[in-house]
TIRO-2110 file (N, C-alpha, C; in Angstrom, 1 decimal):
// TIRO-2110
175.0, 24.2, 125.7, N, 1, A
174.9, 23.1, 126.6, CA, 1, A
173.9, 22.1, 126.2, C, 1, A
174.1, 20.8, 126.2, N, 2, A
173.2, 19.8, 125.9, CA, 2, A
173.4, 18.6, 126.8, C, 2, A
172.5, 17.6, 126.6, N, 3, A
172.5, 16.4, 127.5, CA, 3, A
173.8, 15.6, 127.4, C, 3, A
174.5, 15.7, 126.3, N, 4, A
175.7, 14.9, 126.1, CA, 4, A
176.9, 15.4, 126.8, C, 4, A
176.9, 16.7, 127.3, N, 5, A
178.1, 17.1, 128.0, CA, 5, A
177.8, 17.6, 129.4, C, 5, A
176.7, 17.0, 130.0, N, 6, A
176.5, 17.3, 131.4, CA, 6, A
177.4, 16.5, 132.3, C, 6, A
177.9, 17.2, 133.4, N, 7, A
178.8, 16.5, 134.3, CA, 7, A
178.3, 16.9, 135.8, C, 7, A
178.5, 16.0, 136.7, N, 8, A
178.2, 16.4, 138.1, CA, 8, A
179.2, 17.5, 138.6, C, 8, A
178.9, 18.2, 139.6, N, 9, A
179.7, 19.3, 140.1, CA, 9, A
181.0, 18.7, 140.6, C, 9, A
182.1, 19.5, 140.5, N, 10, A
183.4, 19.1, 140.9, CA, 10, A
183.4, 18.7, 142.4, C, 10, A
183.9, 17.5, 142.7, N, 11, A
184.0, 17.1, 144.1, CA, 11, A
182.7, 16.5, 144.7, C, 11, A
181.7, 16.4, 143.9, N, 12, A
180.4, 15.9, 144.5, CA, 12, A
180.4, 14.3, 144.4, C, 12, A
181.2, 13.8, 143.5, N, 13, A
181.2, 12.3, 143.3, CA, 13, A
182.5, 11.8, 144.0, C, 13, A
182.3, 10.9, 145.0, N, 14, A
183.5, 10.3, 145.7, CA, 14, A
183.5, 8.8, 145.6, C, 14, A
184.6, 8.2, 145.5, N, 15, A
184.7, 6.7, 145.5, CA, 15, A
184.4, 6.2, 146.9, C, 15, A
183.7, 5.1, 147.0, N, 16, A
183.4, 4.5, 148.3, CA, 16, A
184.7, 3.9, 148.9, C, 16, A
184.7, 3.9, 150.3, N, 17, A
185.8, 3.3, 150.9, CA, 17, A
185.8, 1.8, 150.8, C, 17, A
186.8, 1.2, 150.2, N, 18, A
186.9, -0.2, 149.9, CA, 18, A
187.5, -0.9, 151.1, C, 18, A
186.8, -1.8, 151.7, N, 19, A
187.4, -2.5, 152.9, CA, 19, A
188.0, -3.8, 152.6, C, 19, A
188.9, -4.2, 153.4, N, 20, A
189.5, -5.6, 153.2, CA, 20, A
190.5, -5.6, 152.0, C, 20, A
191.2, -4.5, 151.7, N, 21, A
192.1, -4.5, 150.6, CA, 21, A
193.5, -4.2, 151.0, C, 21, A
193.9, -4.8, 152.2, N, 22, A
195.3, -4.8, 152.6, CA, 22, A
195.5, -3.7, 153.6, C, 22, A
196.7, -3.8, 154.3, N, 23, A
197.0, -2.8, 155.4, CA, 23, A
197.2, -1.4, 154.9, C, 23, A
197.7, -1.3, 153.7, N, 24, A
198.0, 0.1, 153.1, CA, 24, A
196.7, 0.9, 152.9, C, 24, A
195.6, 0.2, 152.8, N, 25, A
194.3, 1.0, 152.5, CA, 25, A
193.8, 1.7, 153.7, C, 25, A
194.3, 1.3, 154.9, N, 26, A
193.7, 1.8, 156.2, CA, 26, A
192.5, 1.1, 156.6, C, 26, A
192.0, 0.2, 155.8, N, 27, A
190.8, -0.6, 156.1, CA, 27, A
191.0, -2.1, 156.0, C, 27, A
192.3, -2.5, 156.2, N, 28, A
192.6, -3.9, 156.1, CA, 28, A
192.5, -4.6, 157.4, C, 28, A
193.2, -5.7, 157.6, N, 29, A
193.2, -6.3, 158.9, CA, 29, A
191.8, -6.9, 159.2, C, 29, A
191.1, -6.2, 160.2, N, 30, A
189.8, -6.8, 160.6, CA, 30, A
188.7, -6.2, 159.7, C, 30, A
189.0, -5.4, 158.7, N, 31, A
188.0, -4.8, 157.8, CA, 31, A
186.8, -4.1, 158.5, C, 31, A
187.1, -3.3, 159.4, N, 32, A
186.2, -2.5, 160.2, CA, 32, A
185.2, -3.3, 161.0, C, 32, A
185.5, -4.6, 161.3, N, 33, A
184.6, -5.4, 162.0, CA, 33, A
185.0, -5.6, 163.5, C, 33, A
186.2, -5.1, 163.9, N, 34, A
186.7, -5.3, 165.2, CA, 34, A
187.2, -6.7, 165.4, C, 34, A
187.5, -7.0, 166.7, N, 35, A
188.1, -8.3, 167.0, CA, 35, A
187.1, -9.2, 167.6, C, 35, A
187.0, -10.4, 167.2, N, 36, A
186.2, -11.5, 167.7, CA, 36, A
184.7, -11.1, 167.9, C, 36, A
183.9, -11.9, 168.5, N, 37, A
182.5, -11.6, 168.7, CA, 37, A
181.7, -11.9, 167.5, C, 37, A
180.3, -11.9, 167.7, N, 38, A
179.4, -12.3, 166.6, CA, 38, A
179.5, -11.4, 165.4, C, 38, A
179.7, -10.1, 165.7, N, 39, A
179.7, -9.1, 164.7, CA, 39, A
180.9, -9.2, 163.7, C, 39, A
181.9, -9.9, 164.1, N, 40, A
183.0, -10.1, 163.2, CA, 40, A
182.9, -11.3, 162.3, C, 40, A
181.9, -12.2, 162.5, N, 41, A
181.7, -13.4, 161.7, CA, 41, A
180.9, -13.1, 160.5, C, 41, A
181.1, -13.9, 159.5, N, 42, A
180.3, -13.8, 158.3, CA, 42, A
178.9, -14.4, 158.6, C, 42, A
177.9, -13.8, 157.9, N, 43, A
176.5, -14.3, 158.2, CA, 43, A
175.8, -13.8, 159.4, C, 43, A
176.5, -12.8, 160.1, N, 44, A
175.9, -12.3, 161.3, CA, 44, A
174.8, -11.3, 161.0, C, 44, A
173.7, -11.4, 161.6, N, 45, A
172.7, -10.4, 161.6, CA, 45, A
172.0, -10.3, 162.9, C, 45, A
171.9, -9.1, 163.5, N, 46, A
171.3, -9.0, 164.8, CA, 46, A
169.8, -8.8, 164.8, C, 46, A
169.2, -9.0, 165.9, N, 47, A
167.7, -8.8, 165.9, CA, 47, A
167.5, -7.3, 166.1, C, 47, A
166.3, -6.8, 165.6, N, 48, A
166.0, -5.4, 165.8, CA, 48, A
165.9, -5.1, 167.2, C, 48, A
166.6, -4.0, 167.6, N, 49, A
166.7, -3.5, 169.0, CA, 49, A
167.7, -4.3, 169.9, C, 49, A
168.4, -5.2, 169.3, N, 50, A
169.4, -5.9, 170.1, CA, 50, A
170.6, -5.0, 170.5, C, 50, A
170.9, -5.0, 171.8, N, 51, A
172.0, -4.1, 172.3, CA, 51, A
173.1, -4.9, 172.9, C, 51, A
173.5, -6.0, 172.3, N, 52, A
174.6, -6.7, 172.8, CA, 52, A
174.5, -7.4, 174.1, C, 52, A
173.3, -7.7, 174.5, N, 53, A
173.0, -8.4, 175.7, CA, 53, A
172.5, -7.4, 176.8, C, 53, A
172.8, -6.1, 176.6, N, 54, A
172.2, -5.1, 177.6, CA, 54, A
170.7, -5.2, 177.4, C, 54, A
170.0, -4.9, 178.5, N, 55, A
168.5, -4.9, 178.4, CA, 55, A
168.1, -3.8, 177.4, C, 55, A
167.4, -4.2, 176.3, N, 56, A
167.0, -3.3, 175.3, CA, 56, A
166.1, -2.1, 175.8, C, 56, A
166.2, -1.0, 175.1, N, 57, A
165.4, 0.2, 175.5, CA, 57, A
163.9, -0.2, 175.6, C, 57, A
163.4, -0.9, 174.6, N, 58, A
162.0, -1.2, 174.6, CA, 58, A
161.6, -2.0, 175.8, C, 58, A
162.5, -2.7, 176.4, N, 59, A
162.1, -3.5, 177.6, CA, 59, A
162.5, -2.7, 178.9, C, 59, A
163.4, -1.7, 178.8, N, 60, A
163.8, -0.9, 180.0, CA, 60, A
162.7, 0.1, 180.4, C, 60, A
162.1, 0.6, 179.3, N, 61, A
161.1, 1.7, 179.6, CA, 61, A
159.9, 1.2, 180.2, C, 61, A
159.4, 1.8, 181.3, N, 62, A
158.1, 1.3, 181.9, CA, 62, A
156.9, 1.4, 181.0, C, 62, A
156.1, 0.4, 181.1, N, 63, A
154.9, 0.4, 180.3, CA, 63, A
153.7, 1.0, 181.1, C, 63, A
152.9, 1.9, 180.5, N, 64, A
151.8, 2.5, 181.3, CA, 64, A
150.5, 2.4, 180.5, C, 64, A
149.5, 2.0, 181.2, N, 65, A
148.1, 2.1, 180.6, CA, 65, A
147.8, 1.0, 179.6, C, 65, A
146.7, 1.2, 178.9, N, 66, A
146.2, 0.3, 178.0, CA, 66, A
145.6, 1.1, 176.8, C, 66, A
145.9, 0.7, 175.6, N, 67, A
145.3, 1.4, 174.5, CA, 67, A
144.5, 0.4, 173.7, C, 67, A
143.2, 0.6, 173.6, N, 68, A
142.3, -0.3, 172.9, CA, 68, A
142.5, -0.2, 171.4, C, 68, A
142.8, -1.3, 170.8, N, 69, A
143.1, -1.4, 169.3, CA, 69, A
141.8, -1.1, 168.5, C, 69, A
140.6, -1.3, 169.1, N, 70, A
139.4, -1.1, 168.4, CA, 70, A
138.7, 0.2, 168.7, C, 70, A
139.5, 1.2, 169.3, N, 71, A
138.9, 2.4, 169.7, CA, 71, A
138.4, 3.2, 168.5, C, 71, A
137.4, 4.1, 168.7, N, 72, A
137.0, 5.0, 167.6, CA, 72, A
137.4, 6.4, 168.0, C, 72, A
138.2, 7.0, 167.2, N, 73, A
138.7, 8.4, 167.4, CA, 73, A
137.9, 9.3, 166.6, C, 73, A
137.2, 10.2, 167.3, N, 74, A
136.4, 11.3, 166.7, CA, 74, A
137.2, 12.5, 166.5, C, 74, A
136.8, 13.3, 165.5, N, 75, A
137.3, 14.7, 165.3, CA, 75, A
136.2, 15.6, 165.8, C, 75, A
136.4, 16.4, 166.9, N, 76, A
135.4, 17.2, 167.5, CA, 76, A
135.2, 18.5, 166.7, C, 76, A
134.0, 18.9, 166.5, N, 77, A
133.6, 20.2, 166.0, CA, 77, A
132.6, 20.8, 166.9, C, 77, A
132.9, 22.0, 167.5, N, 78, A
132.1, 22.6, 168.5, CA, 78, A
131.0, 23.5, 167.8, C, 78, A
130.0, 23.8, 168.6, N, 79, A
128.9, 24.6, 168.2, CA, 79, A
129.3, 26.0, 167.7, C, 79, A
130.3, 26.6, 168.5, N, 80, A
130.7, 28.0, 168.1, CA, 80, A
131.4, 28.0, 166.7, C, 80, A
132.0, 26.9, 166.3, N, 81, A
132.6, 26.7, 165.0, CA, 81, A
131.5, 26.7, 164.0, C, 81, A
130.5, 25.9, 164.3, N, 82, A
129.3, 25.8, 163.3, CA, 82, A
128.7, 27.2, 163.2, C, 82, A
128.6, 27.9, 164.3, N, 83, A
127.9, 29.3, 164.2, CA, 83, A
128.8, 30.2, 163.3, C, 83, A
130.1, 30.2, 163.5, N, 84, A
130.9, 31.0, 162.7, CA, 84, A
130.9, 30.6, 161.2, C, 84, A
130.7, 29.3, 160.9, N, 85, A
130.5, 28.9, 159.5, CA, 85, A
129.2, 29.4, 158.9, C, 85, A
128.2, 29.4, 159.7, N, 86, A
126.9, 29.9, 159.3, CA, 86, A
126.9, 31.4, 159.0, C, 86, A
127.6, 32.1, 159.9, N, 87, A
127.7, 33.6, 159.7, CA, 87, A
128.5, 33.9, 158.5, C, 87, A
129.6, 33.2, 158.2, N, 88, A
130.5, 33.5, 157.1, CA, 88, A
129.9, 33.1, 155.8, C, 88, A
129.3, 31.9, 155.7, N, 89, A
128.9, 31.3, 154.4, CA, 89, A
127.4, 31.2, 154.2, C, 89, A
126.6, 31.6, 155.2, N, 90, A
125.1, 31.6, 155.1, CA, 90, A
124.6, 30.2, 154.8, C, 90, A
124.9, 29.2, 155.7, N, 91, A
124.5, 27.8, 155.5, CA, 91, A
123.2, 27.5, 156.2, C, 91, A
122.5, 26.5, 155.6, N, 92, A
121.3, 26.0, 156.3, CA, 92, A
121.5, 24.6, 156.7, C, 92, A
122.4, 23.9, 156.1, N, 93, A
122.7, 22.5, 156.5, CA, 93, A
124.2, 22.4, 156.6, C, 93, A
124.6, 21.6, 157.6, N, 94, A
126.1, 21.3, 157.7, CA, 94, A
126.2, 19.8, 157.8, C, 94, A
126.9, 19.3, 156.8, N, 95, A
127.2, 17.9, 156.7, CA, 95, A
128.7, 17.6, 156.6, C, 95, A
129.1, 16.4, 156.4, N, 96, A
130.5, 16.0, 156.3, CA, 96, A
131.2, 16.8, 155.2, C, 96, A
130.5, 16.8, 154.0, N, 97, A
131.1, 17.5, 152.8, CA, 97, A
131.4, 18.9, 153.1, C, 97, A
130.5, 19.6, 153.8, N, 98, A
130.7, 21.0, 154.1, CA, 98, A
131.9, 21.2, 155.0, C, 98, A
132.0, 20.4, 156.0, N, 99, A
133.1, 20.5, 157.0, CA, 99, A
134.4, 20.2, 156.2, C, 99, A
134.4, 19.2, 155.3, N, 100, A
135.6, 18.9, 154.6, CA, 100, A
136.0, 20.0, 153.6, C, 100, A
135.1, 20.7, 153.0, N, 101, A
135.4, 21.7, 152.0, CA, 101, A
136.0, 23.0, 152.8, C, 101, A
135.6, 23.2, 154.0, N, 102, A
136.1, 24.3, 154.8, CA, 102, A
137.3, 23.9, 155.7, C, 102, A
137.8, 22.7, 155.5, N, 103, A
139.1, 22.3, 156.1, CA, 103, A
139.0, 21.9, 157.5, C, 103, A
137.8, 21.6, 158.0, N, 104, A
137.7, 21.2, 159.5, CA, 104, A
138.0, 19.7, 159.7, C, 104, A
137.7, 18.9, 158.7, N, 105, A
137.9, 17.5, 158.8, CA, 105, A
138.6, 17.0, 157.5, C, 105, A
139.2, 15.8, 157.5, N, 106, A
139.7, 15.2, 156.3, CA, 106, A
138.9, 14.0, 156.0, C, 106, A
139.1, 13.4, 154.8, N, 107, A
138.2, 12.4, 154.2, CA, 107, A
137.9, 11.2, 155.0, C, 107, A
138.8, 10.7, 155.9, N, 108, A
138.6, 9.5, 156.6, CA, 108, A
138.2, 9.7, 158.1, C, 108, A
137.9, 11.0, 158.4, N, 109, A
137.6, 11.3, 159.8, CA, 109, A
136.2, 10.9, 160.2, C, 109, A
136.0, 10.7, 161.5, N, 110, A
134.6, 10.4, 162.0, CA, 110, A
134.3, 11.7, 162.9, C, 110, A
133.2, 12.4, 162.6, N, 111, A
132.9, 13.7, 163.2, CA, 111, A
132.0, 13.5, 164.4, C, 111, A
132.3, 14.3, 165.4, N, 112, A
131.4, 14.3, 166.6, CA, 112, A
131.2, 15.8, 166.9, C, 112, A
129.9, 16.2, 167.0, N, 113, A
129.6, 17.6, 167.3, CA, 113, A
129.6, 17.8, 168.8, C, 113, A
130.4, 18.7, 169.3, N, 114, A
130.5, 19.0, 170.7, CA, 114, A
129.8, 20.3, 171.1, C, 114, A
129.5, 20.4, 172.4, N, 115, A
128.6, 21.5, 172.9, CA, 115, A
129.2, 22.8, 173.3, C, 115, A
130.5, 23.1, 173.0, N, 116, A
131.0, 24.4, 173.4, CA, 116, A
130.5, 25.5, 172.6, C, 116, A
130.2, 26.6, 173.3, N, 117, A
129.7, 27.8, 172.5, CA, 117, A
128.1, 27.7, 172.4, C, 117, A
127.6, 28.7, 171.7, N, 118, A
126.1, 28.7, 171.5, CA, 118, A
125.8, 28.8, 170.0, C, 118, A
124.7, 28.2, 169.7, N, 119, A
124.2, 28.2, 168.3, CA, 119, A
122.9, 29.0, 168.2, C, 119, A
122.9, 30.0, 167.4, N, 120, A
121.7, 30.9, 167.2, CA, 120, A
121.0, 30.5, 165.9, C, 120, A
121.7, 30.0, 164.9, N, 121, A
121.0, 29.7, 163.6, CA, 121, A
120.3, 28.4, 163.6, C, 121, A
119.2, 28.3, 162.8, N, 122, A
118.5, 27.1, 162.6, CA, 122, A
119.2, 26.3, 161.6, C, 122, A
119.7, 25.1, 162.1, N, 123, A
120.6, 24.3, 161.2, CA, 123, A
120.2, 22.9, 161.2, C, 123, A
120.3, 22.2, 160.0, N, 124, A
120.3, 20.8, 160.0, CA, 124, A
121.7, 20.3, 160.0, C, 124, A
122.1, 19.5, 161.0, N, 125, A
123.4, 19.1, 161.2, CA, 125, A
123.5, 17.6, 161.0, C, 125, A
124.4, 17.2, 160.1, N, 126, A
124.6, 15.7, 159.8, CA, 126, A
126.0, 15.4, 160.3, C, 126, A
126.1, 14.4, 161.2, N, 127, A
127.4, 14.0, 161.7, CA, 127, A
127.3, 12.6, 162.2, C, 127, A
128.5, 12.0, 162.5, N, 128, A
128.5, 10.6, 163.0, CA, 128, A
128.0, 10.5, 164.5, C, 128, A
128.3, 11.5, 165.3, N, 129, A
127.9, 11.5, 166.7, CA, 129, A
127.7, 12.9, 167.2, C, 129, A
126.9, 13.0, 168.3, N, 130, A
126.6, 14.2, 169.0, CA, 130, A
126.7, 14.1, 170.5, C, 130, A
127.2, 15.1, 171.2, N, 131, A
127.1, 15.1, 172.6, CA, 131, A
125.7, 15.5, 173.0, C, 131, A
125.2, 15.1, 174.2, N, 132, A
123.9, 15.5, 174.6, CA, 132, A
123.6, 17.0, 174.6, C, 132, A
124.6, 17.7, 175.1, N, 133, A
124.5, 19.2, 175.2, CA, 133, A
124.4, 19.8, 173.8, C, 133, A
125.2, 19.3, 172.8, N, 134, A
125.2, 19.8, 171.5, CA, 134, A
123.8, 19.5, 170.8, C, 134, A
123.3, 18.3, 171.0, N, 135, A
122.0, 17.9, 170.4, CA, 135, A
120.9, 18.8, 171.0, C, 135, A
120.9, 19.1, 172.3, N, 136, A
119.9, 19.9, 172.9, CA, 136, A
120.0, 21.4, 172.3, C, 136, A
121.2, 21.9, 172.2, N, 137, A
121.4, 23.2, 171.7, CA, 137, A
120.9, 23.4, 170.3, C, 137, A
121.2, 22.4, 169.4, N, 138, A
120.8, 22.5, 168.0, CA, 138, A
119.3, 22.5, 167.9, C, 138, A
118.7, 21.6, 168.7, N, 139, A
117.2, 21.4, 168.7, CA, 139, A
116.5, 22.7, 169.3, C, 139, A
117.2, 23.2, 170.3, N, 140, A
116.6, 24.4, 171.0, CA, 140, A
116.6, 25.6, 170.0, C, 140, A
117.6, 25.7, 169.1, N, 141, A
117.7, 26.8, 168.1, CA, 141, A
116.8, 26.5, 166.9, C, 141, A
116.0, 25.4, 166.9, N, 142, A
115.1, 25.1, 165.9, CA, 142, A
115.6, 24.3, 164.8, C, 142, A
116.8, 23.7, 165.0, N, 143, A
117.5, 22.9, 164.0, CA, 143, A
117.1, 21.4, 164.2, C, 143, A
117.8, 20.6, 163.3, N, 144, A
117.6, 19.1, 163.5, CA, 144, A
118.9, 18.4, 163.4, C, 144, A
118.9, 17.2, 164.0, N, 145, A
120.1, 16.4, 164.1, CA, 145, A
119.9, 15.1, 163.3, C, 145, A
120.9, 14.8, 162.5, N, 146, A
120.9, 13.6, 161.7, CA, 146, A
122.2, 12.8, 161.9, C, 146, A
122.1, 11.6, 162.4, N, 147, A
123.3, 10.8, 162.6, CA, 147, A
123.6, 10.0, 161.3, C, 147, A
124.8, 10.0, 160.9, N, 148, A
125.3, 9.3, 159.7, CA, 148, A
125.5, 7.9, 160.0, C, 148, A
END
């Protein structure tokens, strides 16, 4: 076997249906465009979401609430997660790179340390934001907080 005698599998290649080639083809007459109306004319192109004059889905569905385009979405990391990291890997500082290498955040995330659980280890924690309870707990354990 070599590149000169490769062929596609039997039956995998089919000819496309040719429209507008007479009544005998089964696709003659209106050439799959139906009778009359804008869709049957040449040059017709509909708008995105156009449903033939019926109220489009995007306008039928009720709109709820408000979403601020300038919002900042944080990825939360809790104190109990930090404690388990310290126990597993014997860390003294936790920064963005540490969290990234252990798969807790990805490269474009903004990290916020949250206050669930308890922290026993003395840690220097570097993150973009902290909740008040998390900051108190870190400092109570003898650690320090650094905002990035």
